[in-house]
C-alpha positions in Angstrom: 8.2 4.9 -1.3 9.8 2.3 1.0 12.0 -0.3 0.0 11.0 -3.9 1.4 13.3 -4.8 4.2 11.6 -8.1 5.4 12.8 -11.3 3.5 9.8 -13.3 3.9 7.6 -10.7 2.6 9.9 -10.1 -0.1 10.0 -13.6 -1.3 6.5 -14.0 -1.1 6.2 -11.1 -3.5 8.5 -13.4 -6.0 7.0 -16.0 -5.7 3.6 -14.2 -6.1 1.3 -15.5 -9.3 1.8 -13.2 -12.5 -1.4 -10.9 -12.2 -3.3 -10.1 -15.8 -1.4 -6.8 -16.1 2.3 -8.3 -15.6 1.3 -11.1 -18.2 0.2 -8.9 -21.0 3.7 -6.7 -20.4 5.7 -9.7 -20.4 4.0 -11.5 -23.4 4.3 -7.9 -25.4 7.9 -7.6 -24.8 8.8 -10.9 -25.7 6.5 -10.5 -28.9 8.5 -7.0 -29.7 11.7 -9.4 -29.3 10.2 -11.2 -32.2 9.6 -8.4 -34.6 13.3 -7.4 -34.0 14.7 -10.8 -34.8 11.9 -10.7 -37.9 12.7 -6.7 -39.4 15.9 -7.0 -40.6 14.5 -9.9 -43.2 12.3 -7.3 -44.8 13.8 -3.9 -43.9 18.2 -3.5 -44.7 19.3 -2.3 -41.6 21.8 -2.8 -39.0 20.1 -5.0 -36.4 21.1 -5.2 -32.7 23.7 -2.8 -32.6 25.4 -2.8 -29.3 24.7 -6.2 -28.9 26.9 -7.3 -32.0 29.3 -4.8 -30.1 29.1 -6.8 -27.1 30.0 -10.5 -28.9 33.1 -8.8 -31.1 34.9 -8.6 -27.7 35.6 -12.3 -28.0 37.5 -12.0 -30.7 39.3 -8.6 -29.6 37.4 -5.9 -31.0 36.8 -3.5 -28.1 36.3 -0.3 -30.3 32.4 0.6 -28.8 32.4 -1.6 -25.8 32.6 0.6 -22.5 31.7 -2.0 -19.8 34.0 -4.1 -17.4 35.7 -6.8 -18.7 34.9 -9.4 -16.1 31.6 -9.9 -18.6 33.7 -10.4 -21.9 33.7 -14.6 -21.0 29.4 -14.2 -21.2 29.9 -12.8 -24.4 32.2 -15.2 -25.9 30.1 -18.1 -24.9 26.7 -16.0 -26.5 29.0 -15.5 -29.5 29.2 -19.8 -30.1 25.7 -19.6 -31.0 23.7 -18.1 -34.4 23.1 -14.6 -33.8 19.7 -14.4 -33.9 19.5 -17.1 -30.9 21.6 -15.5 -28.9 20.0 -12.0 -29.1 16.7 -14.0 -28.2 18.3 -15.4 -25.0 20.3 -11.8 -24.6 16.7 -10.0 -24.6 15.1 -12.5 -22.5 17.6 -12.3 -19.6 17.4 -8.6 -19.7 13.2 -8.7 -19.5 13.5 -11.4 -16.9 16.1 -9.1 -15.2 13.8 -6.1 -15.2 10.6 -8.2 -13.7 12.6 -9.4 -11.0 13.9 -6.0 -10.2 10.4 -4.5 -10.4 8.9 -7.4 -7.9 12.2 -7.4 -5.4 12.5 -3.3 -5.3 8.7 -3.0 -5.2 7.9 -1.2 -8.7 5.6 -1.4 -11.2 6.2 -4.6 -13.3 3.9 -3.8 -16.1 5.4 -0.4 -16.2 9.0 -1.4 -16.4 8.5 -4.0 -18.6 6.8 -2.1 -21.0 8.7 1.2 -20.9 10.0 2.9 -23.7 13.8 2.5 -21.7 13.5 -1.0 -22.0 12.0 -1.9 -25.4 14.7 0.8 -27.0 17.5 -1.2 -24.8 15.8 -4.3 -26.6 15.7 -3.2 -30.0 19.6 -2.2 -29.6 20.6 -5.3 -27.2 21.9 -2.9 -24.5 22.8 -4.3 -21.1 20.6 -2.0 -19.2 18.4 -4.7 -18.0 21.2 -7.0 -17.0 22.4 -4.1 -14.8 19.3 -3.3 -13.3 19.2 -7.2 -12.5 22.1 -7.0 -10.8 20.9 -4.2 -8.6 18.0 -6.0 -7.4 20.1 -8.9 -6.8 22.3 -7.1 -5.0 19.4 -5.7 -2.7 17.6 -9.5 -2.0 21.3 -10.6 -1.2 21.4 -7.6 1.4 17.8 -8.5 2.7 18.0 -11.9 3.3 21.8 -11.7 4.4 23.3 -13.8 1.5 26.5 -11.8 1.2 28.1 -13.9 -1.6 24.4 -13.7 -3.8 25.0 -9.4 -3.1 28.3 -9.2 -4.2 27.8 -11.2 -7.4 24.7 -8.5 -8.0 27.5 -6.2 -7.4 29.9 -7.1 -9.9 27.2 -7.5 -12.3 25.7 -4.3 -12.1 29.1 -2.5 -11.7 30.0 -3.5 -15.1 28.6 -0.3 -16.3 30.1 1.8 -13.9 27.9 4.9 -13.8 24.9 3.2 -12.6 26.1 0.1 -11.1 28.8 1.6 -8.8 26.6 4.5 -7.7 22.9 2.3 -7.5 25.2 -0.7 -5.4 26.7 2.0 -3.2 23.5 3.3 -2.3 21.9 0.1 -1.8 24.9 -0.9 0.3 24.6 2.3 2.7 20.5 1.7 2.7 20.9 -1.9 4.1 20.3 -2.1 8.1 23.6 -4.3 8.4 26.8 -3.8 9.8 29.9 -2.7 7.7 31.6 -6.2 8.2 28.3 -7.2 6.6 29.0 -4.8 4.2 33.0 -5.9 3.7 31.8 -9.5 3.1 29.5 -8.4 0.5 32.8 -7.0 -1.3 34.4 -10.1 -1.0 32.6 -11.4 -4.7 33.3 -8.3 -6.4 37.0 -7.9 -5.4 37.7 -11.2 -6.6 35.9 -11.0 -9.9 38.1 -7.6 -10.6 41.5 -9.3 -9.9 40.2 -12.2 -11.9 39.5 -9.9 -14.8 43.0 -7.9 -14.4 44.9 -11.2 -14.3 42.8 -12.6 -17.7 42.7 -8.7 -19.3 45.9 -6.8 -17.7 45.8 -3.9 -19.8 41.8 -3.7 -19.6 41.5 -0.4 -17.9 43.8 1.3 -20.2 41.6 -0.1 -23.0 38.6 1.0 -21.8 40.3 4.6 -21.3 42.0 4.5 -24.9 38.0 3.6 -26.2 36.4 6.0 -24.4 39.1 8.8 -26.1 38.9 7.1 -29.4 35.3 6.3 -29.9 33.3 8.1 -27.1 29.8 6.9 -26.6 26.9 8.5 -28.4 26.1 11.3 -26.1 22.8 12.3 -27.6 20.8 10.1 -25.4 22.3 10.9 -22.3 19.8 13.1 -19.8 22.5 14.3 -17.8 22.0 18.3 -17.3 25.7 18.5 -17.1 25.3 19.5 -21.0 23.8 22.8 -20.1 24.7 23.6 -16.4 28.4 22.2 -16.3 29.7 21.2 -13.1 27.2 23.4 -11.3 24.7 20.2 -11.6 27.0 18.9 -9.1 25.3 21.0 -5.9 22.3 18.7 -6.9 23.8 16.5 -4.6 23.9 18.5 -1.9 20.1 18.8 -0.6 19.5 15.0 0.0 22.7 15.1 3.0 21.6 18.1 4.2 17.5 17.8 4.3 15.9 15.8 7.1 14.8 12.6 5.3 14.2 8.7 5.9 16.8 6.5 4.8 14.4 5.4 2.0 13.6 8.8 0.7 17.4 9.9 1.0 18.1 6.5 -1.5 15.2 7.7 -4.0 16.5 11.3 -4.3 20.6 9.9 -4.5 19.2 7.9 -7.6 17.6 10.4 -9.0 20.2 12.6 -8.7 22.4 9.9 -10.8 20.3 10.2 -13.4 21.1 14.1 -14.3 23.4 14.9 -12.0 26.1 13.1 -13.4 28.0 14.2 -16.6 27.1 11.5 -18.7 23.4 9.1 -18.5 22.1 7.3 -20.8 17.8 7.2 -20.7 18.2 3.7 -21.1 19.2 3.3 -17.3 16.2 5.1 -15.9 15.3 1.5 -15.6 16.9 1.4 -12.3 14.4 4.5 -10.9 11.4 2.6 -12.5 11.8 -0.4 -10.7 11.8 1.5 -7.8 8.3 2.7 -5.7 8.2 5.8 -7.2 4.2 5.1 -8.3 3.3 7.1 -11.2 5.9 9.2 -12.2 7.3 6.4 -13.6 4.9 7.0 -16.3 6.7 10.0 -17.8 9.6 8.0 -19.2 7.2 6.8 -21.5 8.0 10.2 -23.6 10.7 8.5 -25.1 7.8 7.0 -27.3 7.8 10.5 -29.2 11.5 10.4 -30.3 10.3 9.4 -34.4 8.3 12.8 -33.9 11.0 15.3 -31.9 14.3 13.1 -32.2 16.8 13.3 -29.7 15.7 16.6 -27.8 12.8 14.1 -26.5 15.2 11.7 -25.2 17.7 14.3 -23.1 13.9 15.5 -22.1 13.4 12.6 -20.1 15.7 14.2 -17.0 12.2 15.5 -16.3 11.7 12.1 -14.6 14.6 12.1 -12.2 14.2 15.5 -11.7 10.5 15.1 -10.9 11.1 12.4 -8.8 14.2 14.2 -6.8 11.5 17.4 -6.2 8.6 15.3 -5.4 10.9 14.1 -2.1 12.7 16.7 -1.0 10.0 20.1 -1.5 8.4 18.9 1.6 11.3 18.6 4.0 12.7 21.9 2.5 9.3 23.8 2.5 9.5 22.5 6.5 13.1 23.9 6.9 12.0 27.5 5.6 9.4 27.9 7.5 10.8 26.3 10.4 13.5 29.2 9.7 11.2 31.8 9.2 9.2 31.1 12.6 12.5 31.8 14.5 13.7 34.4 12.7 9.9 36.1 13.4 9.9 35.3 17.1 13.8 35.8 18.1 14.3 32.5 19.2 17.7 31.0 18.4 18.1 28.2 16.4 17.5 24.3 18.2 21.2 23.1 19.0 
């Protein structure tokens, strides 16, 4: 469960030939995009619901837009194309972004690309793949000491606040760089944020209004907040108190993001899937049972981050308890 910090090793992995599994996964993902484009011609339904709402921002309609306004110029450009063409381009970017993220961050590309989370996101035309790609770009820039590229990755990722902001923060703290370099990384996202305020001066107030008037659908949220309320915030404490390697602490915090925030969509589990968590990533495919069990099975996907969280924290916690019991039995004072 270690992330690559060697730029040469990372770049070699990026340039590596496609494996048969990766080629199959990419082919199937792009094939599904073709099916999603074809479906509206034979079945009456509203295709690419979320992507259509992104495109509406170019006409000033932000009724169902919940992201940073610095992405609006991108949707304005896509909006100039026929809808099926712009949707295909958007899906291609999301697929390739997830593939890039898996290679940079060390996860399984076939599992990530064929995951329920990505295919669901493609069906709706959502942004999750781009956000995860931005986080991977941030890590690539940090490892290769390309501060502006890392900053660009943060700017992209932070457009989706509940995933991009904590994810970027965790990556910045994980990187073996100086605080001066961390500040240099923040130059680009700061410039992008200021530019967005110049172009759209009232966008933060507009974003709050949208959240209040048209709150996002919480049925697909995997947060435990709906059952535990604010008590779920205590899950943030153990990763900071237990003795963990930096990588394990990072993975535990990413996992906690999935269930210990007030709101977290199941598609955003893509960030966890592109990390080196091994076979646990397959748990995300429980979502394929959605047609049978409905929204409850998507909410049950909290099982994935919970499993990763406890798999990381259980060994040091057990070690701590054993050490404490041994000292209690022997009567020795705790080491200072």
